[in-house]
C-alpha positions as YAML, in Angstrom:
chain: A
units: angstrom
residues:
- id: 1
  name: UNK
  ca: [-24.74, -18.53, -18.76]
- id: 2
  name: UNK
  ca: [-22.20, -16.03, -20.11]
- id: 3
  name: UNK
  ca: [-20.37, -14.14, -17.36]
- id: 4
  name: UNK
  ca: [-19.90, -10.39, -17.66]
- id: 5
  name: UNK
  ca: [-16.35, -9.18, -18.14]
- id: 6
  name: UNK
  ca: [-14.78, -7.16, -15.37]
- id: 7
  name: UNK
  ca: [-13.93, -3.59, -16.36]
- id: 8
  name: UNK
  ca: [-10.40, -2.53, -15.43]
- id: 9
  name: UNK
  ca: [-9.42, 1.16, -15.66]
- id: 10
  name: UNK
  ca: [-5.77, 2.25, -15.58]
- id: 11
  name: UNK
  ca: [-4.97, 5.78, -14.36]
- id: 12
  name: UNK
  ca: [-1.32, 6.60, -15.13]
- id: 13
  name: UNK
  ca: [-0.67, 10.07, -16.65]
- id: 14
  name: UNK
  ca: [3.05, 10.02, -17.57]
- id: 15
  name: UNK
  ca: [4.97, 13.10, -18.66]
- id: 16
  name: UNK
  ca: [8.15, 11.34, -19.84]
- id: 17
  name: UNK
  ca: [9.01, 7.96, -21.42]
- id: 18
  name: UNK
  ca: [9.89, 6.34, -18.09]
- id: 19
  name: UNK
  ca: [9.49, 2.74, -16.90]
- id: 20
  name: UNK
  ca: [5.98, 3.46, -15.61]
- id: 21
  name: UNK
  ca: [4.76, 3.74, -19.21]
- id: 22
  name: UNK
  ca: [6.00, 0.26, -20.07]
- id: 23
  name: UNK
  ca: [4.77, -1.06, -16.72]
- id: 24
  name: UNK
  ca: [1.26, 0.29, -17.34]
- id: 25
  name: UNK
  ca: [1.02, -0.87, -20.96]
- id: 26
  name: UNK
  ca: [2.44, -4.32, -20.24]
- id: 27
  name: UNK
  ca: [0.19, -4.78, -17.23]
- id: 28
  name: UNK
  ca: [-2.89, -3.92, -19.28]
- id: 29
  name: UNK
  ca: [-1.67, -6.15, -22.11]
- id: 30
  name: UNK
  ca: [-1.14, -9.10, -19.76]
- id: 31
  name: UNK
  ca: [-4.78, -9.07, -18.63]
- id: 32
  name: UNK
  ca: [-6.01, -9.07, -22.21]
- id: 33
  name: UNK
  ca: [-3.49, -11.54, -23.61]
- id: 34
  name: UNK
  ca: [-3.91, -14.23, -20.96]
- id: 35
  name: UNK
  ca: [-7.57, -13.87, -20.04]
- id: 36
  name: UNK
  ca: [-9.33, -11.86, -22.69]
- id: 37
  name: UNK
  ca: [-12.71, -13.39, -21.90]
- id: 38
  name: UNK
  ca: [-12.54, -12.22, -18.29]
- id: 39
  name: UNK
  ca: [-11.41, -8.58, -18.51]
- id: 40
  name: UNK
  ca: [-12.19, -5.44, -20.49]
- id: 41
  name: UNK
  ca: [-9.17, -3.18, -20.09]
- id: 42
  name: UNK
  ca: [-9.28, 0.60, -20.47]
- id: 43
  name: UNK
  ca: [-6.52, 3.20, -20.32]
- id: 44
  name: UNK
  ca: [-7.51, 6.74, -19.34]
- id: 45
  name: UNK
  ca: [-5.95, 9.34, -21.63]
- id: 46
  name: UNK
  ca: [-6.17, 12.43, -19.43]
- id: 47
  name: UNK
  ca: [-4.53, 15.05, -21.65]
- id: 48
  name: UNK
  ca: [-3.16, 13.23, -24.69]
- id: 49
  name: UNK
  ca: [-0.23, 11.61, -22.89]
- id: 50
  name: UNK
  ca: [-0.99, 8.22, -24.48]
- id: 51
  name: UNK
  ca: [-1.55, 9.46, -28.05]
- id: 52
  name: UNK
  ca: [1.94, 8.53, -29.24]
- id: 53
  name: UNK
  ca: [1.41, 4.92, -28.10]
- id: 54
  name: UNK
  ca: [-1.79, 4.42, -30.10]
- id: 55
  name: UNK
  ca: [-0.27, 1.76, -32.38]
- id: 56
  name: UNK
  ca: [0.73, -0.41, -29.42]
- id: 57
  name: UNK
  ca: [-2.56, 0.24, -27.61]
- id: 58
  name: UNK
  ca: [-4.66, -0.71, -30.63]
- id: 59
  name: UNK
  ca: [-2.62, -3.78, -31.56]
- id: 60
  name: UNK
  ca: [-2.97, -5.12, -28.01]
- id: 61
  name: UNK
  ca: [-6.72, -4.40, -27.84]
- id: 62
  name: UNK
  ca: [-6.48, -1.91, -24.97]
- id: 63
  name: UNK
  ca: [-9.40, 0.50, -25.03]
- id: 64
  name: UNK
  ca: [-8.47, 4.17, -24.76]
- id: 65
  name: UNK
  ca: [-10.74, 6.63, -22.94]
- id: 66
  name: UNK
  ca: [-10.02, 10.20, -24.02]
- id: 67
  name: UNK
  ca: [-10.78, 13.26, -21.93]
- id: 68
  name: UNK
  ca: [-11.84, 16.24, -24.06]
- id: 69
  name: UNK
  ca: [-8.84, 18.52, -23.52]
- id: 70
  name: UNK
  ca: [-5.60, 17.62, -25.32]
- id: 71
  name: UNK
  ca: [-2.85, 19.77, -23.79]
- id: 72
  name: UNK
  ca: [-0.06, 17.27, -23.17]
- id: 73
  name: UNK
  ca: [2.33, 18.78, -25.74]
- id: 74
  name: UNK
  ca: [2.12, 22.17, -24.02]
- id: 75
  name: UNK
  ca: [3.11, 20.91, -20.57]
- id: 76
  name: UNK
  ca: [6.69, 21.44, -19.35]
- id: 77
  name: UNK
  ca: [8.30, 18.07, -18.80]
- id: 78
  name: UNK
  ca: [11.86, 18.70, -17.63]
- id: 79
  name: UNK
  ca: [12.96, 19.74, -14.18]
- id: 80
  name: UNK
  ca: [11.49, 19.03, -10.76]
- id: 81
  name: UNK
  ca: [9.51, 22.28, -10.40]
- id: 82
  name: UNK
  ca: [8.26, 22.27, -13.99]
- id: 83
  name: UNK
  ca: [7.12, 18.66, -13.88]
- id: 84
  name: UNK
  ca: [5.33, 19.22, -10.55]
- id: 85
  name: UNK
  ca: [3.54, 22.18, -12.14]
- id: 86
  name: UNK
  ca: [2.45, 19.96, -15.02]
- id: 87
  name: UNK
  ca: [1.16, 17.27, -12.66]
- id: 88
  name: UNK
  ca: [-0.78, 19.95, -10.79]
- id: 89
  name: UNK
  ca: [-2.41, 21.08, -14.06]
- id: 90
  name: UNK
  ca: [-3.37, 17.48, -14.90]
- id: 91
  name: UNK
  ca: [-4.76, 17.08, -11.38]
- id: 92
  name: UNK
  ca: [-6.98, 20.18, -11.64]
- id: 93
  name: UNK
  ca: [-8.23, 19.62, -15.19]
- id: 94
  name: UNK
  ca: [-8.87, 15.90, -14.64]
- id: 95
  name: UNK
  ca: [-10.77, 16.21, -11.36]
- id: 96
  name: UNK
  ca: [-14.35, 16.40, -12.66]
- id: 97
  name: UNK
  ca: [-13.81, 14.34, -15.85]
- id: 98
  name: UNK
  ca: [-12.47, 11.47, -13.72]
- id: 99
  name: UNK
  ca: [-15.39, 11.69, -11.27]
- id: 100
  name: UNK
  ca: [-17.86, 11.69, -14.15]
- id: 101
  name: UNK
  ca: [-16.11, 8.79, -15.89]
- id: 102
  name: UNK
  ca: [-16.06, 6.50, -12.85]
- id: 103
  name: UNK
  ca: [-19.66, 7.27, -11.92]
- id: 104
  name: UNK
  ca: [-20.89, 6.71, -15.47]
- id: 105
  name: UNK
  ca: [-19.03, 3.53, -16.41]
- id: 106
  name: UNK
  ca: [-18.69, 2.00, -12.94]
- id: 107
  name: UNK
  ca: [-15.46, 0.04, -13.53]
- id: 108
  name: UNK
  ca: [-14.90, -2.96, -11.31]
- id: 109
  name: UNK
  ca: [-11.33, -1.85, -10.59]
- id: 110
  name: UNK
  ca: [-9.34, 1.38, -10.96]
- id: 111
  name: UNK
  ca: [-5.59, 0.73, -10.93]
- id: 112
  name: UNK
  ca: [-3.65, 3.88, -10.08]
- id: 113
  name: UNK
  ca: [0.02, 4.31, -11.04]
- id: 114
  name: UNK
  ca: [0.73, 8.07, -11.21]
- id: 115
  name: UNK
  ca: [-0.76, 11.29, -9.81]
- id: 116
  name: UNK
  ca: [-2.38, 8.96, -7.32]
- id: 117
  name: UNK
  ca: [-3.34, 11.89, -5.06]
- id: 118
  name: UNK
  ca: [-6.27, 12.63, -7.38]
- id: 119
  name: UNK
  ca: [-8.00, 9.21, -7.19]
- id: 120
  name: UNK
  ca: [-7.23, 9.06, -3.46]
- id: 121
  name: UNK
  ca: [-8.99, 12.38, -2.86]
- id: 122
  name: UNK
  ca: [-11.91, 11.34, -5.05]
- id: 123
  name: UNK
  ca: [-12.17, 8.11, -3.08]
- id: 124
  name: UNK
  ca: [-12.55, 10.14, 0.09]
- id: 125
  name: UNK
  ca: [-14.98, 12.74, -1.31]
- id: 126
  name: UNK
  ca: [-17.27, 10.47, -3.32]
- id: 127
  name: UNK
  ca: [-18.85, 7.08, -2.93]
- id: 128
  name: UNK
  ca: [-17.87, 4.70, -5.72]
- id: 129
  name: UNK
  ca: [-18.71, 1.05, -6.21]
- id: 130
  name: UNK
  ca: [-15.37, 0.57, -7.97]
- id: 131
  name: UNK
  ca: [-12.44, -1.00, -6.14]
- id: 132
  name: UNK
  ca: [-9.36, 1.24, -6.14]
- id: 133
  name: UNK
  ca: [-5.86, -0.26, -6.30]
- id: 134
  name: UNK
  ca: [-2.91, 1.94, -5.37]
- id: 135
  name: UNK
  ca: [0.44, 1.11, -6.99]
- id: 136
  name: UNK
  ca: [3.43, 2.31, -4.94]
- id: 137
  name: UNK
  ca: [6.84, 2.12, -6.62]
- id: 138
  name: UNK
  ca: [10.40, 3.31, -6.28]
- id: 139
  name: UNK
  ca: [11.34, 5.23, -3.17]
- id: 140
  name: UNK
  ca: [8.20, 7.13, -2.10]
- id: 141
  name: UNK
  ca: [9.06, 10.25, -0.12]
- id: 142
  name: UNK
  ca: [6.73, 10.14, 2.84]
- id: 143
  name: UNK
  ca: [6.06, 13.85, 3.31]
- id: 144
  name: UNK
  ca: [3.23, 15.13, 5.50]
- id: 145
  name: UNK
  ca: [0.86, 15.52, 2.54]
- id: 146
  name: UNK
  ca: [1.44, 12.02, 1.19]
- id: 147
  name: UNK
  ca: [1.11, 10.42, 4.61]
- id: 148
  name: UNK
  ca: [-2.15, 12.33, 5.11]
- id: 149
  name: UNK
  ca: [-3.58, 11.18, 1.76]
- id: 150
  name: UNK
  ca: [-2.59, 7.58, 2.40]
- id: 151
  name: UNK
  ca: [-4.09, 7.59, 5.89]
- id: 152
  name: UNK
  ca: [-7.19, 9.29, 4.57]
- id: 153
  name: UNK
  ca: [-7.84, 6.74, 1.86]
- id: 154
  name: UNK
  ca: [-6.49, 3.52, 3.36]
- id: 155
  name: UNK
  ca: [-9.84, 2.20, 4.61]
- id: 156
  name: UNK
  ca: [-11.47, 2.76, 1.23]
- id: 157
  name: UNK
  ca: [-8.66, 1.29, -0.87]
- id: 158
  name: UNK
  ca: [-9.15, -2.25, -2.10]
- id: 159
  name: UNK
  ca: [-5.43, -2.98, -1.93]
- id: 160
  name: UNK
  ca: [-1.92, -1.60, -2.35]
- id: 161
  name: UNK
  ca: [0.69, -3.24, -4.58]
- id: 162
  name: UNK
  ca: [4.48, -2.89, -4.65]
- id: 163
  name: UNK
  ca: [7.04, -4.16, -7.21]
- id: 164
  name: UNK
  ca: [9.48, -5.57, -4.64]
- id: 165
  name: UNK
  ca: [9.30, -7.53, -1.41]
- id: 166
  name: UNK
  ca: [11.68, -4.99, 0.14]
- id: 167
  name: UNK
  ca: [9.30, -2.10, -0.52]
- id: 168
  name: UNK
  ca: [6.37, -4.15, 0.77]
- id: 169
  name: UNK
  ca: [8.24, -4.72, 4.06]
- id: 170
  name: UNK
  ca: [9.02, -1.00, 4.31]
- id: 171
  name: UNK
  ca: [5.34, -0.15, 3.79]
- id: 172
  name: UNK
  ca: [4.35, -2.63, 6.50]
- id: 173
  name: UNK
  ca: [6.84, -0.97, 8.87]
- id: 174
  name: UNK
  ca: [5.32, 2.45, 8.19]
- id: 175
  name: UNK
  ca: [2.09, 1.12, 9.71]
- id: 176
  name: UNK
  ca: [-0.16, 3.21, 7.47]
- id: 177
  name: UNK
  ca: [-1.91, 0.43, 5.56]
- id: 178
  name: UNK
  ca: [-3.42, -2.77, 6.90]
- id: 179
  name: UNK
  ca: [-0.98, -5.62, 6.32]
- id: 180
  name: UNK
  ca: [-3.56, -7.79, 4.57]
- id: 181
  name: UNK
  ca: [-4.08, -5.05, 1.95]
- id: 182
  name: UNK
  ca: [-0.44, -5.02, 0.86]
- id: 183
  name: UNK
  ca: [0.54, -7.26, -2.08]
- id: 184
  name: UNK
  ca: [3.79, -7.95, -3.88]
- id: 185
  name: UNK
  ca: [3.22, -7.50, -7.61]
- id: 186
  name: UNK
  ca: [6.35, -7.71, -9.81]
- id: 187
  name: UNK
  ca: [6.39, -5.30, -12.73]
- id: 188
  name: UNK
  ca: [5.44, -6.55, -16.19]
- id: 189
  name: UNK
  ca: [8.83, -5.80, -17.74]
- id: 190
  name: UNK
  ca: [9.63, -8.61, -20.14]
- id: 191
  name: UNK
  ca: [7.74, -9.28, -23.34]
- id: 192
  name: UNK
  ca: [9.62, -12.21, -24.89]
- id: 193
  name: UNK
  ca: [8.29, -11.48, -28.38]
- id: 194
  name: UNK
  ca: [9.71, -7.95, -28.25]
- id: 195
  name: UNK
  ca: [13.02, -9.24, -26.88]
- id: 196
  name: UNK
  ca: [13.45, -11.74, -29.73]
- id: 197
  name: UNK
  ca: [12.51, -9.14, -32.34]
- id: 198
  name: UNK
  ca: [14.89, -6.49, -31.00]
- id: 199
  name: UNK
  ca: [17.84, -8.88, -30.73]
- id: 200
  name: UNK
  ca: [17.75, -9.41, -34.50]
- id: 201
  name: UNK
  ca: [18.38, -5.71, -35.24]
- id: 202
  name: UNK
  ca: [21.97, -4.79, -36.12]
- id: 203
  name: UNK
  ca: [23.55, -1.47, -35.14]
- id: 204
  name: UNK
  ca: [26.51, -0.44, -37.27]
- id: 205
  name: UNK
  ca: [27.82, 2.13, -34.76]
- id: 206
  name: UNK
  ca: [29.27, -0.62, -32.57]
- id: 207
  name: UNK
  ca: [31.48, -2.05, -35.31]
- id: 208
  name: UNK
  ca: [34.17, 0.48, -34.37]
- id: 209
  name: UNK
  ca: [34.44, -0.98, -30.86]
- id: 210
  name: UNK
  ca: [35.25, -4.61, -31.64]
- id: 211
  name: UNK
  ca: [38.51, -4.35, -29.70]
- id: 212
  name: UNK
  ca: [36.78, -2.74, -26.70]
- id: 213
  name: UNK
  ca: [34.60, -4.05, -23.88]
- id: 214
  name: UNK
  ca: [31.28, -2.24, -23.89]
- id: 215
  name: UNK
  ca: [29.51, -1.13, -20.71]
- id: 216
  name: UNK
  ca: [25.93, 0.13, -20.71]
- id: 217
  name: UNK
  ca: [23.92, 2.34, -18.37]
- id: 218
  name: UNK
  ca: [20.42, 3.55, -19.15]
- id: 219
  name: UNK
  ca: [17.61, 5.75, -17.85]
- id: 220
  name: UNK
  ca: [16.36, 9.32, -17.67]
- id: 221
  name: UNK
  ca: [19.22, 11.77, -17.23]
- id: 222
  name: UNK
  ca: [18.06, 12.96, -13.82]
- id: 223
  name: UNK
  ca: [19.56, 13.26, -10.34]
- id: 224
  name: UNK
  ca: [17.85, 10.02, -9.34]
- id: 225
  name: UNK
  ca: [19.89, 8.01, -11.88]
- id: 226
  name: UNK
  ca: [23.14, 9.50, -10.52]
- id: 227
  name: UNK
  ca: [25.00, 9.48, -13.85]
- id: 228
  name: UNK
  ca: [27.32, 12.27, -12.69]
- id: 229
  name: UNK
  ca: [28.68, 9.90, -10.04]
- id: 230
  name: UNK
  ca: [28.95, 7.12, -12.63]
- id: 231
  name: UNK
  ca: [31.03, 9.36, -14.93]
- id: 232
  name: UNK
  ca: [33.38, 10.31, -12.08]
- id: 233
  name: UNK
  ca: [33.89, 6.70, -11.00]
- id: 234
  name: UNK
  ca: [34.29, 5.32, -14.52]
- id: 235
  name: UNK
  ca: [36.85, 8.05, -15.31]
- id: 236
  name: UNK
  ca: [38.90, 7.02, -12.28]
- id: 237
  name: UNK
  ca: [38.62, 3.36, -13.28]
- id: 238
  name: UNK
  ca: [39.86, 4.14, -16.80]
- id: 239
  name: UNK
  ca: [43.16, 5.53, -15.50]
- id: 240
  name: UNK
  ca: [44.40, 1.92, -15.31]
- id: 241
  name: UNK
  ca: [41.86, 0.24, -17.61]
- id: 242
  name: UNK
  ca: [41.89, 1.47, -21.19]
- id: 243
  name: UNK
  ca: [39.82, -1.18, -22.94]
- id: 244
  name: UNK
  ca: [36.32, -0.20, -21.74]
- id: 245
  name: UNK
  ca: [33.74, 2.09, -23.37]
- id: 246
  name: UNK
  ca: [30.72, 3.39, -21.41]
- id: 247
  name: UNK
  ca: [27.46, 3.98, -23.32]
- id: 248
  name: UNK
  ca: [24.69, 5.87, -21.53]
- id: 249
  name: UNK
  ca: [21.22, 5.51, -23.08]
- id: 250
  name: UNK
  ca: [18.64, 8.16, -22.23]
- id: 251
  name: UNK
  ca: [17.70, 11.82, -22.30]
- id: 252
  name: UNK
  ca: [16.71, 14.33, -19.65]
- id: 253
  name: UNK
  ca: [17.38, 17.61, -17.91]
- id: 254
  name: UNK
  ca: [20.99, 16.73, -17.04]
- id: 255
  name: UNK
  ca: [22.08, 16.14, -20.65]
- id: 256
  name: UNK
  ca: [24.01, 19.43, -20.90]
- id: 257
  name: UNK
  ca: [25.72, 19.18, -17.52]
- id: 258
  name: UNK
  ca: [26.74, 15.56, -18.12]
- id: 259
  name: UNK
  ca: [28.07, 16.40, -21.58]
- id: 260
  name: UNK
  ca: [30.10, 19.25, -20.07]
- id: 261
  name: UNK
  ca: [31.52, 16.94, -17.38]
- id: 262
  name: UNK
  ca: [32.58, 14.35, -19.97]
- id: 263
  name: UNK
  ca: [34.41, 17.07, -21.96]
- id: 264
  name: UNK
  ca: [36.09, 18.45, -18.84]
- id: 265
  name: UNK
  ca: [37.34, 15.00, -17.92]
- id: 266
  name: UNK
  ca: [38.59, 14.43, -21.49]
- id: 267
  name: UNK
  ca: [36.49, 11.30, -21.74]
- id: 268
  name: UNK
  ca: [34.61, 12.02, -24.99]
- id: 269
  name: UNK
  ca: [36.07, 8.90, -26.63]
- id: 270
  name: UNK
  ca: [35.38, 6.72, -23.59]
- id: 271
  name: UNK
  ca: [31.89, 7.86, -22.49]
- id: 272
  name: UNK
  ca: [29.13, 8.25, -25.06]
- id: 273
  name: UNK
  ca: [25.70, 9.79, -24.40]
- id: 274
  name: UNK
  ca: [23.48, 8.13, -27.00]
- id: 275
  name: UNK
  ca: [20.25, 9.94, -26.16]
- id: 276
  name: UNK
  ca: [16.78, 8.48, -25.92]
- id: 277
  name: UNK
  ca: [16.27, 5.04, -27.47]
- id: 278
  name: UNK
  ca: [13.01, 3.17, -28.02]
- id: 279
  name: UNK
  ca: [14.26, -0.31, -27.14]
- id: 280
  name: UNK
  ca: [17.39, -1.29, -25.24]
- id: 281
  name: UNK
  ca: [17.70, -4.95, -26.28]
- id: 282
  name: UNK
  ca: [19.22, -4.15, -29.68]
- id: 283
  name: UNK
  ca: [21.94, -2.19, -27.84]
- id: 284
  name: UNK
  ca: [22.51, -4.52, -24.91]
- id: 285
  name: UNK
  ca: [23.46, -7.46, -27.13]
- id: 286
  name: UNK
  ca: [26.74, -5.64, -27.86]
- id: 287
  name: UNK
  ca: [27.66, -5.24, -24.19]
- id: 288
  name: UNK
  ca: [29.35, -7.30, -21.50]
- id: 289
  name: UNK
  ca: [28.41, -5.25, -18.43]
- id: 290
  name: UNK
  ca: [25.55, -3.08, -17.17]
- id: 291
  name: UNK
  ca: [25.86, -0.50, -14.38]
- id: 292
  name: UNK
  ca: [22.95, 0.87, -12.35]
- id: 293
  name: UNK
  ca: [24.08, 3.92, -10.35]
- id: 294
  name: UNK
  ca: [20.65, 5.11, -9.15]
- id: 295
  name: UNK
  ca: [19.91, 6.71, -5.79]
- id: 296
  name: UNK
  ca: [16.67, 4.70, -5.68]
- id: 297
  name: UNK
  ca: [14.71, 2.30, -7.93]
- id: 298
  name: UNK
  ca: [11.71, -0.01, -7.62]
- id: 299
  name: UNK
  ca: [13.65, -2.82, -9.23]
- id: 300
  name: UNK
  ca: [14.61, -0.95, -12.35]
- id: 301
  name: UNK
  ca: [13.37, -1.99, -15.78]
- id: 302
  name: UNK
  ca: [16.77, -1.67, -17.42]
- id: 303
  name: UNK
  ca: [18.51, -3.86, -14.83]
- id: 304
  name: UNK
  ca: [16.06, -6.70, -15.61]
- id: 305
  name: UNK
  ca: [16.39, -6.12, -19.36]
- id: 306
  name: UNK
  ca: [20.19, -6.16, -19.02]
- id: 307
  name: UNK
  ca: [20.11, -9.46, -17.13]
- id: 308
  name: UNK
  ca: [17.86, -11.00, -19.79]
- id: 309
  name: UNK
  ca: [20.37, -9.78, -22.40]
- id: 310
  name: UNK
  ca: [23.10, -11.77, -20.64]
- id: 311
  name: UNK
  ca: [24.95, -8.75, -19.28]
- id: 312
  name: UNK
  ca: [26.74, -8.92, -15.96]
- id: 313
  name: UNK
  ca: [25.20, -6.36, -13.57]
- id: 314
  name: UNK
  ca: [26.87, -3.99, -11.12]
- id: 315
  name: UNK
  ca: [24.36, -1.97, -9.07]
- id: 316
  name: UNK
  ca: [24.22, 0.50, -6.22]
- id: 317
  name: UNK
  ca: [22.67, -0.84, -3.03]
- id: 318
  name: UNK
  ca: [19.88, 1.73, -3.31]
- id: 319
  name: UNK
  ca: [16.29, 1.12, -2.14]
- id: 320
  name: UNK
  ca: [13.91, -0.58, -3.00]
- id: 321
  name: UNK
  ca: [14.66, -3.44, -5.35]
- id: 322
  name: UNK
  ca: [18.07, -3.78, -7.06]
- id: 323
  name: UNK
  ca: [19.69, -5.56, -4.09]
- id: 324
  name: UNK
  ca: [16.75, -7.94, -3.92]
- id: 325
  name: UNK
  ca: [16.99, -8.62, -7.67]
- id: 326
  name: UNK
  ca: [20.74, -9.35, -7.41]
- id: 327
  name: UNK
  ca: [20.07, -11.70, -4.47]
- id: 328
  name: UNK
  ca: [22.01, -9.32, -2.24]
- id: 329
  name: UNK
  ca: [25.26, -9.62, -4.18]
- id: 330
  name: UNK
  ca: [25.14, -13.34, -5.02]
- id: 331
  name: UNK
  ca: [24.09, -12.77, -8.64]
- id: 332
  name: UNK
  ca: [25.93, -9.51, -9.33]
- id: 333
  name: UNK
  ca: [28.11, -6.90, -7.64]
- id: 334
  name: UNK
  ca: [26.64, -4.32, -5.25]
- id: 335
  name: UNK
  ca: [28.41, -1.14, -4.19]
- id: 336
  name: UNK
  ca: [27.61, 1.45, -1.52]
- id: 337
  name: UNK
  ca: [25.47, 4.10, -3.10]
- id: 338
  name: UNK
  ca: [27.04, 7.46, -4.02]
- id: 339
  name: UNK
  ca: [30.34, 6.95, -2.14]
- id: 340
  name: UNK
  ca: [33.76, 7.86, -3.51]
- id: 341
  name: UNK
  ca: [35.69, 4.94, -5.11]
- id: 342
  name: UNK
  ca: [32.95, 2.38, -4.35]
- id: 343
  name: UNK
  ca: [31.88, 1.96, -7.97]
- id: 344
  name: UNK
  ca: [35.47, 2.13, -9.21]
- id: 345
  name: UNK
  ca: [36.39, -0.70, -6.85]
- id: 346
  name: UNK
  ca: [33.32, -2.68, -7.97]
- id: 347
  name: UNK
  ca: [34.56, -2.37, -11.57]
- id: 348
  name: UNK
  ca: [38.00, -3.56, -10.52]
- id: 349
  name: UNK
  ca: [36.40, -6.53, -8.72]
- id: 350
  name: UNK
  ca: [34.48, -7.33, -11.90]
- id: 351
  name: UNK
  ca: [37.67, -7.52, -13.97]
- id: 352
  name: UNK
  ca: [39.15, -10.03, -11.49]
- id: 353
  name: UNK
  ca: [35.99, -12.09, -10.90]
- id: 354
  name: UNK
  ca: [36.18, -15.80, -11.76]
- id: 355
  name: UNK
  ca: [32.50, -16.75, -11.46]
- id: 356
  name: UNK
  ca: [30.95, -14.23, -13.86]
- id: 357
  name: UNK
  ca: [29.20, -16.87, -15.98]
- id: 358
  name: UNK
  ca: [27.36, -18.62, -13.14]
- id: 359
  name: UNK
  ca: [26.35, -15.28, -11.58]
- id: 360
  name: UNK
  ca: [24.98, -14.07, -14.93]
- id: 361
  name: UNK
  ca: [23.08, -17.32, -15.43]
- id: 362
  name: UNK
  ca: [21.49, -17.18, -11.99]
- id: 363
  name: UNK
  ca: [20.49, -13.56, -12.53]
- id: 364
  name: UNK
  ca: [19.01, -14.37, -15.93]
- id: 365
  name: UNK
  ca: [16.89, -17.08, -14.30]
- id: 366
  name: UNK
  ca: [15.59, -14.46, -11.88]
- id: 367
  name: UNK
  ca: [14.16, -12.40, -14.76]
- id: 368
  name: UNK
  ca: [11.30, -14.92, -15.06]
- id: 369
  name: UNK
  ca: [9.60, -13.07, -12.20]
- id: 370
  name: UNK
  ca: [9.20, -10.03, -14.46]
- id: 371
  name: UNK
  ca: [7.58, -11.51, -17.55]
- id: 372
  name: UNK
  ca: [4.15, -10.20, -18.48]
- id: 373
  name: UNK
  ca: [2.75, -13.72, -17.91]
- id: 374
  name: UNK
  ca: [4.07, -13.88, -14.36]
- id: 375
  name: UNK
  ca: [2.71, -10.38, -13.72]
- id: 376
  name: UNK
  ca: [-0.67, -11.55, -14.97]
- id: 377
  name: UNK
  ca: [-0.70, -14.52, -12.58]
- id: 378
  name: UNK
  ca: [-0.01, -12.25, -9.60]
- id: 379
  name: UNK
  ca: [-2.49, -9.56, -10.67]
- id: 380
  name: UNK
  ca: [-5.22, -12.05, -11.56]
- id: 381
  name: UNK
  ca: [-4.99, -13.52, -8.04]
- id: 382
  name: UNK
  ca: [-5.16, -10.04, -6.51]
- id: 383
  name: UNK
  ca: [-8.27, -9.17, -8.51]
- id: 384
  name: UNK
  ca: [-9.88, -12.42, -7.38]
- id: 385
  name: UNK
  ca: [-9.10, -11.87, -3.68]
...
């Protein structure tokens, strides 16, 4: 007797090319790639936010469900207030289409990554046979509204997943969700095929820096990533260390202010803003060091990708994942987040460190947790619970 496939819906309306996009796509891909006969995987395209990823979606056999209105290109995407306005618009215009979709197609599971307030409210207002999974990442700000929504929906949620053990412990301590509903689910960050392909690409712009040691940082140019602090600390470090070049990969609302700061500090030849890039691996192969200066991260996609690329990692001790990934300073250098001279001193420690190779090797071994296959094993067990 042929068993029916389980229908999995992903709800994850992203405004910007952040890690959540890769996390969602790789998670969906993992279910199809490693157990295609068991799952039918669908990605909800609320307003056209997934249109530009159609090639990847089609090649990995993810089924796209399109809502009628395509207004993604008109939504403001930069700035805290503007992005919150855009999420509100998506919330309002997706309310009834999402209700109708779930009632009509009756998915076995609905996995929710972003704008999770909408599915949580629907879960409270309507009776669905589908099992809802809430994904909590990063450093969730527990305001009154969020706490209310979580409390409201907790009994009707199938489970809650987090990308780090540290965040899972924090959620347990909040005492909002039942402990047996909380699961550690590492992000699906590493696709080995993509890594191998990207490493073969040559970038001519780095030929001019053969006599320099290249440092990378990467991410959206936002307050969360704390690149302003990184620029200050690196500038101080360079006063006595002239052979390092800092490359920052990414775009965002702080591009102009960061560019201005680099000019004011007369660091235009030492700090380069390279803008948004599609894949980091082809860049990272030219580096020796990666710096994560964030105020908070789940684990941080780029920190895992840097470790896989054999870069030494220096990271802030921010919540809720980088410290755990670096084995609390045993596999990299941690510095106190956002404090004067802490990152500069970490860079000085790096230059004098004798055991760089063994620390890099141990960190690289730790990246196995974040392959799409390992993610599949964790998620498959959760779906079978």
